[in-house]
C-alpha positions in Angstrom: 36.2 61.0 105.0 39.8 62.2 105.0 41.1 63.8 108.2 44.2 66.0 108.5 46.0 66.8 111.7 48.7 69.5 112.1 51.4 69.4 114.7 53.0 72.8 114.8 55.6 74.6 117.0 53.8 76.6 119.7 52.1 79.8 118.7 53.6 81.7 121.6 51.5 84.8 121.0 52.4 85.3 117.4 48.9 85.5 116.0 50.0 86.6 112.5 52.3 83.6 112.1 49.5 81.3 113.5 47.1 82.4 110.8 49.8 82.1 108.1 50.4 78.5 109.3 46.6 77.8 109.4 46.2 79.1 105.8 49.3 77.2 104.5 48.3 73.9 106.2 44.7 74.2 105.1 45.8 74.5 101.5 48.1 71.5 101.9 45.5 69.4 103.6 43.0 70.3 100.9 45.4 69.3 98.2 45.8 66.0 100.0 42.1 65.5 99.8 41.3 66.2 103.5 37.8 67.2 104.5 38.8 68.5 108.0 42.0 69.8 109.5 42.6 69.7 113.2 44.9 72.0 115.2 46.1 71.9 118.8 44.7 73.4 122.0 44.7 77.2 122.4 46.3 77.6 119.0 45.2 81.2 119.4 46.9 82.9 121.2 49.1 80.1 122.5 48.9 77.6 125.3 51.4 78.6 127.9 50.7 82.3 127.6 48.4 83.1 130.6 49.5 86.7 130.2 47.6 86.8 126.9 44.6 84.6 127.5 42.4 87.2 129.1 43.9 90.1 127.2 43.3 88.6 123.8 40.4 86.2 124.2 37.5 86.7 121.8 34.0 85.4 121.4 33.1 82.7 118.9 31.8 85.5 116.6 35.0 87.5 116.9 37.7 88.3 114.4 39.7 85.1 115.0 36.9 82.8 114.0 35.8 85.1 111.2 39.4 85.0 109.8 39.6 81.2 110.1 36.2 80.9 108.4 37.7 82.8 105.4 40.6 80.4 105.4 38.2 77.4 105.4 36.3 78.9 102.5 39.4 79.7 100.5 40.9 76.3 101.0 37.6 74.4 100.9 38.8 72.5 104.0 37.0 72.5 107.3 38.9 73.5 110.4 38.9 72.7 114.1 41.2 74.6 116.4 41.6 75.6 120.0 41.3 79.3 121.2 40.8 81.4 124.3 37.2 82.4 124.3 35.7 85.4 126.1 32.0 85.0 126.9 29.6 85.2 129.8 32.0 87.3 131.9 34.6 84.5 131.8 37.5 83.1 129.8 37.1 79.6 128.5 39.6 77.1 127.0 37.5 76.4 123.9 37.6 74.8 120.4 35.6 75.7 117.4 34.7 73.7 114.3 34.1 75.5 111.0 33.0 73.8 107.8 34.4 74.3 104.3 31.8 77.0 103.5 33.0 79.0 106.5 30.0 78.2 108.6 30.5 77.6 112.3 29.4 74.1 113.2 29.7 74.8 116.9 32.2 75.1 119.7 33.2 73.2 122.9 34.6 74.3 126.2 37.2 72.2 128.0 35.7 70.3 130.9 38.8 69.3 132.9 41.3 72.0 133.7 44.9 70.7 133.9 47.3 72.3 136.4 47.2 75.6 138.3 47.6 77.8 135.2 44.4 76.5 133.6 42.5 76.5 136.9 43.4 80.1 137.5 42.6 81.4 134.0 39.8 79.4 132.6 36.3 78.5 133.8 35.5 74.8 133.2 32.9 73.9 130.6 29.9 71.9 131.6 28.6 70.1 128.5 29.7 67.7 125.8 29.3 68.7 122.2 29.0 66.9 118.9 28.1 67.8 115.3 27.3 66.1 112.0 30.0 66.3 109.3 30.3 64.4 106.0 28.1 61.6 107.1 29.8 61.2 110.5 28.9 62.3 114.1 31.9 64.1 115.5 32.7 65.1 119.1 35.3 67.4 120.5 37.3 67.0 123.7 40.3 69.1 124.7 43.6 67.6 126.0 43.0 66.4 129.6 39.3 65.6 128.8 40.3 62.5 126.9 42.0 61.0 130.0 38.6 60.7 131.6 36.9 57.6 130.1 33.4 58.8 130.9 33.6 61.7 128.5 34.5 59.5 125.5 32.0 56.9 126.5 29.2 59.4 126.7 30.1 60.8 123.3 30.2 57.3 121.8 26.9 56.3 123.4 25.3 59.3 121.7 26.4 58.1 118.3 29.7 59.9 117.9 32.2 57.9 115.8 35.0 60.4 115.7 36.5 62.5 118.5 38.8 65.4 117.7 41.2 66.3 120.5 43.2 69.6 120.3 45.9 69.2 123.0 49.0 70.8 124.5 50.6 67.7 126.1 54.0 68.3 127.7 56.8 65.9 126.9 56.7 64.4 130.4 53.4 62.6 129.6 54.0 60.5 126.4 51.7 57.7 127.8 48.7 59.8 126.8 49.3 59.6 123.0 51.0 56.2 123.2 48.4 54.4 125.3 45.4 56.4 126.5 44.3 57.7 123.1 44.4 54.3 121.4 42.7 52.9 124.5 39.8 55.4 124.2 39.4 54.4 120.5 39.4 50.7 121.3 37.1 51.0 124.3 34.4 52.8 122.3 34.8 51.5 118.7 35.6 55.0 117.4 38.4 57.0 115.9 40.3 59.5 118.1 42.6 62.2 116.6 44.9 63.9 119.1 46.7 67.1 117.8 49.7 68.2 119.9 52.5 70.8 119.7 56.2 70.2 119.4 58.9 72.5 120.8 59.1 74.9 123.7 56.7 77.7 124.8 57.7 79.8 127.8 59.6 77.0 129.4 57.2 74.2 128.7 58.5 71.5 126.3 55.7 69.8 124.3 56.1 66.1 123.4 54.8 66.0 119.8 53.6 62.4 119.2 50.2 63.5 117.7 48.2 60.5 116.8 45.1 59.2 115.0 43.9 56.0 116.4 41.4 53.6 114.7 38.3 52.1 116.3 40.2 48.9 117.2 43.0 50.9 118.8 45.5 50.6 115.9 47.5 53.7 115.1 46.6 55.1 111.7 49.2 57.8 111.8 51.6 59.2 114.4 53.9 62.3 114.3 57.4 62.3 115.8 59.0 65.2 117.6 59.0 67.6 114.6 56.4 69.8 112.9 54.1 67.4 110.9 51.0 67.2 108.8 49.2 63.9 109.0 46.4 63.0 106.5 44.5 59.7 106.7 41.3 58.2 105.3 39.2 57.2 108.3 37.8 53.8 108.8 34.2 53.1 109.6 33.2 53.0 113.3 33.1 49.5 114.9 30.0 48.6 116.9 30.9 48.0 120.6 29.2 47.1 123.8 31.7 49.1 125.9 29.9 52.4 125.7 26.4 51.9 127.3 23.8 54.6 127.3 23.1 56.3 130.6 19.3 56.6 130.1 18.6 58.7 133.1 21.4 61.2 132.8 21.9 61.4 129.0 25.3 62.1 127.5 24.9 65.8 127.1 23.6 66.7 130.5 25.8 69.1 132.5 28.7 67.3 134.1 
């Protein structure tokens, strides 16, 4: 499997430009042989735009996901991206995975809100999520979620060998991409892909440094501080004893 990761400048509410970028990068990723393309957290409508989250949030069956599904079909490249989801009378920090035929593989809601903005706007998710894709078992975590070892461990224990992490990591926290993401990969014998922004959105400077870490913790590809498209062929998962099953609780029980 070949995985692509896009590190863009922040969306900052410009939905039209975001979809133009999604289509352009999906075509580029497909030309490079990628099967899946990963975008950052809250790619739609933007991360540090709480004024837009509730106003523009949509359901997983809404126009944003439908339009992204069209891009996936046209490019023949699967997509995973973050978006503000409106459902069940709440707003969720969510991510959706769409296959190359445009079918929705499923979606995930962020478990661990980061900071007062997220805590005020978004309801926390309660369950982990994984799907089958091109012979692999793939899980999704969003940003701060990857910093909690139990989440990655539970996914790995359930058979996940690839975790996709849309993120919006500020420049003040480079240790996450430099150390924590490779550690999660090494601890669990899995691949972890962490897609961040670069640049400034409403006063928040994002650190770039998007990374894809291999099962032994080695860095397969890393972006700098500029816009970047990374494309790698993923290694096989490594068996490990570091992610035991929790037989009583199960990895997908509410947290």
